[in-house]
Structure formats: structure tokens, C-alpha cells
N, C-alpha and C positions, 0 to 999 in steps of 0.2 A: 504494500500500500504506500502511495506517495506520502511524503511527510507534509503534515498540515500544521499551520500555526494560527493561533487566534489573537485578535487584538485585546482580548480579555486576559488579565493577569491570572495565571493558573499555577498554583503551587506544584512543585515537581512530584510530590507524592499524592496528588489529588486523584480520587476515584473518578472525578467528573471532568474529563478532558474533552477536547473537541472531537475525539474519536468515539465518545460514548453517546451523549445526548439521550439520557433515559427519560422516562415519563412517569409523572406522579401527580397527586392531588394535594394541594396545600391551602391554607388559609392564614390570614393575619388579623390583627385587631380591627382593621378597617376594610378587609377584603373577604368576601364570602368564598367558600370552597371553589376552586378552579384548577385548571390544568397548568402544570409547569414542567420545566426541565431544569437541569442543574449544569452549571459550568463553573469550575473552580469553587470559590466560596459563595457563589451567587445562585439564587433562584431566579429563573426567568419566567415572568408572567405571560404565558402564551395566549391567554384570553385577551389580555391588553393588546399584544402585538397583532392578533387576529382582527381585533376591532379597528386597528389602524391600517388594515389592508396589506399586511406583509405576506399573506399566504394565499396566493391566487389558486393554488391547487385544491383548495377547499371552497372556492367560490361557487355559489349556487347551492351550497349547504348552509344550514343555519350556523351562524357564528356562536350561538348559544351552546353548541356542542362543547366548546372550550370552558364553559361555565357550569358544566354538569358536575354532579357530586362524585361520579365515578368515571373511569376511563372506558367503560364498556362500549358506549356508542362511538367513540373515536376509534377504538380497535376494530369495531365492526365495519368501518369504512373499507377495510380490506388493505392488504399489503401494498397494492399498487398505489394507493393514496397515502397511507401512513409512511411508506418508505420515501416518497417524494417530499412529504412534509418534513421528515427528519433531515433529508438532504438540504432542504431550503433553510432550516435552522443552522446547519453547518455552514452554508454559504453566507448567511448573515453574520456569523461569528468569525469568519475567516479574515485574516489580516488584510487581504487585498480588497475586501468589500467595505465600502464606506456608508451604505444605506443607513444602518443603525449606528455604526461607529461615530458618525458625524451628526447624529440627531440627538442633541443633549436632552431634550424634553422626553423623548421616547425611552432613552436609556434610563433616565431617572425614574420613570414610571414603571418600566418593565423589569429592571434589575433590583432585586432585593437581597440583602444579606441573608444567607440561609439560616443563620443563627436566630433570626428574628421571625421566622415562619414556623408554623405548626404543620407537620406532615400528617396526612390522613390516610385512611384505608383507601388504596388506589382502585380497588375492584369491588363490584357487587358480584361475589362469587356464587354462581348458580349451582355448581356441582364441584365436588372435591374427591379425587382419587389419590390414594397413596400406594406407591410401589415398594418393592423389597428387592432392590436390584444391585446391591453391592455384594460381590461374592465374599469379600473379606468379612463384612459384617454378618452375613448369613452363616458363614462358616464358624465365626467366633460364637455366635448365639447357639448354633447347633452343637458345638463342642461343649459349651457350658451346661446345656440342658438335656443333651442326648448323648449319643455315642460319638466320640471324637473321630472314629474311623468312618462314620456315616453321618457327618455333620449336616450335609445338605439333604433335604427331602428329595425323593425320586423325581419330582416334577421341576425342580428349581432350574436346572440347566436347559429345560425345554420350553419354558415360557416365562414372561415377566410376571411374577406373582404380585397381586395387588388386592386392595379392598376399597370399598367406598366409604369415605369418612364423612365427618359432619362439617358442612360448609358454614353454618351459622356461627360457629365458635372460632372461626379464623379471625385473628386480630392483628393490627398493625404494630410495628415496633414502638416501644414506649408504653404500651398498654400493660399494666400489671396483670398477673395471672394468680388466682387463688389456688392454693393447694387443694386438690380434689379429694373427695371422700368416696368410699365404696366398701365392698366386701373384700376381705382377704382371708387366707387360710394360713395362720401362723405355723411355723415349722414344728412338726411333731404333734399338731392338733388334728382332730377329726371334724370339728365344727367351725364354720367361718365366724369372723367377727366383723363389726362395722366400725369405720373410723377413717381419719385422714390417711392418705398414702404415706408410707415411710420410705418409699423408694422412688421418689420423683426424679425423673431423668429428662435430659434434653436429647434430641436427635438431630444431628447436623445433616441438613438436606438442602437441596435446591428444588425449585418448582418451576414448571413452565405454564404459560397462559395461552389458551387457544384463541384463534381469531377465525370466525366463520365456522361452519359445521358441516355435517353430512345429514342426508335424509335418513330417517328411521328405516332400518332394513338394509342400508348400504354401508360398506366398509371403506376405510381409508387405508391406502397401501403404504408400505414403508417408503416407497419412492416419492409419494406425494405428501407425506406426513408433515414435513417442515412448511409446506404451504399453509398449514393450519396452526402453526406455532408462532405467536407474535413475539414472545420474549420470555425472559427468565427473572427470577428474584430469589433471595435467600429465604430459607424456610426452616423453622424450628418446630418439629412435630413432637410436642411434649408427650411424655409417656409415664404412666404410673405402673411400674413394673410388678409390684405385688398384687395390685388389682387385676392386671392383665393376666398374670399367671393363673389366677383362680377362675377367671371368667372366659378365657378365650376358646376353650374347647366346648362345643364343636364349631361355633360360628365365627370365632375370631375376635378382634379387639372391639370393645364397646365403651364402657365408662372409663377405661384406662386411657382412652385416646380422645374422646369427644368433648372433653372439658375445655380444650384450647389448643390451637396451633398459631404460631406467630410468624409474620412475614415482614420483610423489609419493605419500605414504602416506594422504592424505585423499581420500575420494570425496565430492564435492559433489553434492547431489541436484539433479535437474531442477527441483524445486519451488523450491529456493533461487535458481536461475538465472532463474526466470520473469520478474522485473522487467527483465532485460537483453536481452530479445528485440529483434532489429532486422532490417531488410531486408538481404538479401545482394546481391552483384553481379547485374546483369542477365544472364540467360542467353540468349545468342544464338549459334547458331540455337535455335529453340524445341525443347525436349526432347521425347522420345517420351512418349506419354500416361502410361505407368507411372511416370515420373519427374516428372510435373507436380504442382505443389503450390500451395496458397494460404496466405496469411498469412506472418508473420515467422518464419523458421526458423533464422536465424543469431543469434549471441549476441555482445554487445559486451563482450569480456573482454580487458583489457590484459595483455600478456605481455612479459617481458624476459629477456635472457640476459646473464650476466656470466661472465667468466673470472677466476678467482683464481689467480695465479701462485704458485710455491713459496714466495716471500718472504712471502706472505699478502696482498699488495696485490691489488686487484680492479678490473676495468674492465668497464663495461657496453658490450656490443658490438652489442646489438639491442634495439629496442623495437617490438613488433608488436601485432597484435590478431586475435583469433579471427574477428571479423566479416568479414575479408577472404576467407574460404573461398568458393570458387566453387560447390563441391558441398557441400550441408549434410548433417547427420547423417541426417535422415530419408531423403534420396535415397540416401545410402550404404547404409543398411540395406535399403531397398527393392530396390536393385540387387543387393545381396549375396544376397538370398533369392528373387529373381524366378525363378530356375531351380529352386526347390524346396530349396535348401540349408537345412538345419536349424541353428538357433542354440540355445545353452543359456545358462542363468544363469551369469554370470561371464566370458563371452567379452569380449575387449578389442578395440577398433577404433580404430586410430590415424588421425588426421586427414590425415597427410602433412605435410611441412614447411610452416609458416605464414610466408609472406613478404608484406610490404606493398609499396606502390608506390615507396618510396624506399630508397636504399642502407642507411640506418640502421635499416630495418625488415626487412631480409633475415634469414631464419631459419636460415642455415647459414653456416659459414666458407667453403664453396665459393663462395657468392655474395658474402659480405662482403669476402673477399680477391680476388674475381673470378678463381678458379682459381689463386690464388697470386700474381697480378700486382700486387695492392694490399695489401701487408702491413699489419697493424694494430699500432700502437705500444702497448706496455704501459707501466705506470707506472715500471718500473725501467729503461726504455730499450731493452729487448728487443722483438722483433717476433713476431707470430703470423700465419702463413698458414693453419695448421691447429692442432689441439690437440697439445700436447707432454706427455711424461711429467711427472708432478708437478703438472699443471694440474688445477684443479677447476672444472667447469662447473656453474653455478647458474642454474636457471630458476625464474621466479616468475610468478604470475598473479593478477589480482584484477579485480573488476567494481565500479564505483561509480556510483550514480545517486541524486542528491539526498541523502537521509539514510541510504541503504542501501549497505552495503559487504559484499561477499562475496568471500573469497579462498581460494586453494588451497594456501597455504603455499609450499613450494619442493621442487624435486627437485635434489639436489646430489650430484655424482659426481666422485670423484678418479680420475685415470687413472694406473695403475701400468705399469711397463715390461713388455714381453712376457716370457713365461717363456723 
């Protein structure tokens, strides 16, 4: 990709470079929720710029689409429109373009310090599906709870395992989450008890957002899957391990997962992630024809998880990468729809916990502490086997290649005591 430079001052370590141009929804003390993008330390009010006629590619459509509470209607314009819209923003921010650069009034009204805005939930999530697609994570869990020599269930290498989650409890970064309650079966007991989970865990994931759908009864092929994927964001799919262990047979997760999932406020487009394509793990045995693909379908995105304890001190407990995923997004969407299941704009699809090959890259406390047998030391001398009340879990993600940097910001969540 050609080297681009913006007239906006962008810190060297910024997630929000001219190569990114993510989309989100924000508000301020005097501005109602509206659509924006980020560059450096600034939020750009896209609703304002649209009202000033900067975006001809959306002419003939209501400018009010940029003042919507969610991004769904914008995403539903289709990639042909949204890609041109993003390219136009890049053009306006490029060093050689003076349309906005030399318009002091529009710059003053459109550019806001990001520290002064409140980020909101970017999507009205219609449906949510979570996958289980990291072979390292699935192997670790299978080793802990089943036979280490047969850690993976027989179906795991033949299809992207998934389940339908709860869309209504997905919240944006900065929204506190209360410790959930439910039934658990204490070790050595024969009767369950009720109370707050004692084994609250994060799950380091990424999620993709769909644009456009398919007719009920029709499927989406692996080759065409990315036509239906608008972009990606960070995803923390909280899990109550003790509740889940008791309830999940025979139908899978329920109360252990539906109390909350947390997302980052910025959706990074697939166009921005194009430079970071990479080959995924070898799939053996050979997959069935409807899951077969060609080309690089994985993405090289560095991920990290930190725990901030109540004192404010913070420790990084995980450094992983999205490229480790055994099943890629195209395969996930193709499998999801092969039976004719219809998808819609704004659906959210979690990757499943992303674990790497080494203990420092495991994507959950279940693995990091190895079911509580290897506590993690915190800066104040305390230990963590799982997440405690007052802890804040912070996930970050970014991709870097030569002169190009594209980041996702963060998803940060404080855990409150159970009601």
C-alpha cells in the first residue's frame, strides 16, 4: 500500500491512523448521538460534515442516517457505498487535500477531542452467535476437563462449533458488569447451591459484523462470505465457569454466558484490515467441500488482556493474536448459513476464545491459572485465579505492518458485586 500522510497530527502509537478510519457512535454534552470516526486524538463528527455537503456518494439518501442512534442503517447501504464513503474521508484527511484543511469553521465544528466525547453502543445487535474456533483453547479446555489424549471432541476439526447467544446483554466498553448468580455444584457435593459465581472469567475474542443478508433457505458460500462482513471489533465474552459446568449438559451455555458480553465501540472495516491478511493453521483432516477455501483468510492482529486491580495498578496477563484461529470468519459464516439460516445487517459473530500456543498467550483465566492451580501474582501482592469484584479487564488490539498501523482501541469493563 502506498504511504499516506495526513494533515492531522497523529501520535506514532495511535490506533487511529489515516489507514484505519473506523466507525462508531458518540455523543457530547451538546450533541445528540451521531456517527463519527477517529483520527489521532480526535473524533470527527461525520453528521456535521455530511450536513455541509462533503459526501456526494450518499447524496439522494437522507443525511439523517448520520444522526441515527446506531450504525445499522449506514452499514446496510452496502459495501459499494460505505467503502467509497471511507475513501472520501481518507481523501479529506490527506495532506495534499485542502477542502477541510483550509476551512477553519468546519474543522472547529467537526473535530472534537476524543477525551471529551462519550462513546456509545455502535450497533443494534439483532442476533449474536459465538464460535469455538481456537484449537489451542479447545485443546486446553478438553485437556483440563476430559482426556488429554482426546482433548478435542470428534466433530471439532470438521466444523466450526458454535451456539446462539443473547444479543440483548451485549454492552459497550465502559459499561460495568455485575457478577452473575446461578446454580453451581460444589466439589464433592451431590446437590446444587445458588449464589454468585466464584469463577468469573473473561474470554479474549474478536467479533465480526454482517452487512446485508441472505434469503431464508439460501446459503452463503465461503467465496462470497466477506461480501457480507462489514468489519470487526474487540469482544469480551464473559463466562461464569462454575455455573457453566453445572448447566451446560445437554444444551450448552445459558446463565453462565447470557448475563453480559462487552464490545469495543469502534468497528474497523475489512478494507482497513486488508494489509494484514495471513495464512491460518493447516486444517487436517481436509474439510468438506462447502468449507474449503483458497487464499489468506486469517488476519495478523495482536491482542492483549490486562487486569486493573482496585488500587489502579495493572498487569498484562495475555498477549495473543487473531491469526491463531483454526476456523476463519468466512468458514464460520458459510457454516452458519449452509442450512439456509438467514442473517441480517448488524448481526454479531464472536470468534470464540483466542489462545496461542504458549501459556502467556492463553485467552482466559481458566487457562492462564490452569483451572485455578496456577494463581497469577498482581502488583500489590494479591493473586488472581479468576476475576474478582472491583477488577477491570482491559482488552486491546492492533495490527502493524511496515508503515501501516490499524487499531481497535480497547474494551474495558469493571466488575461490580452481585446484586
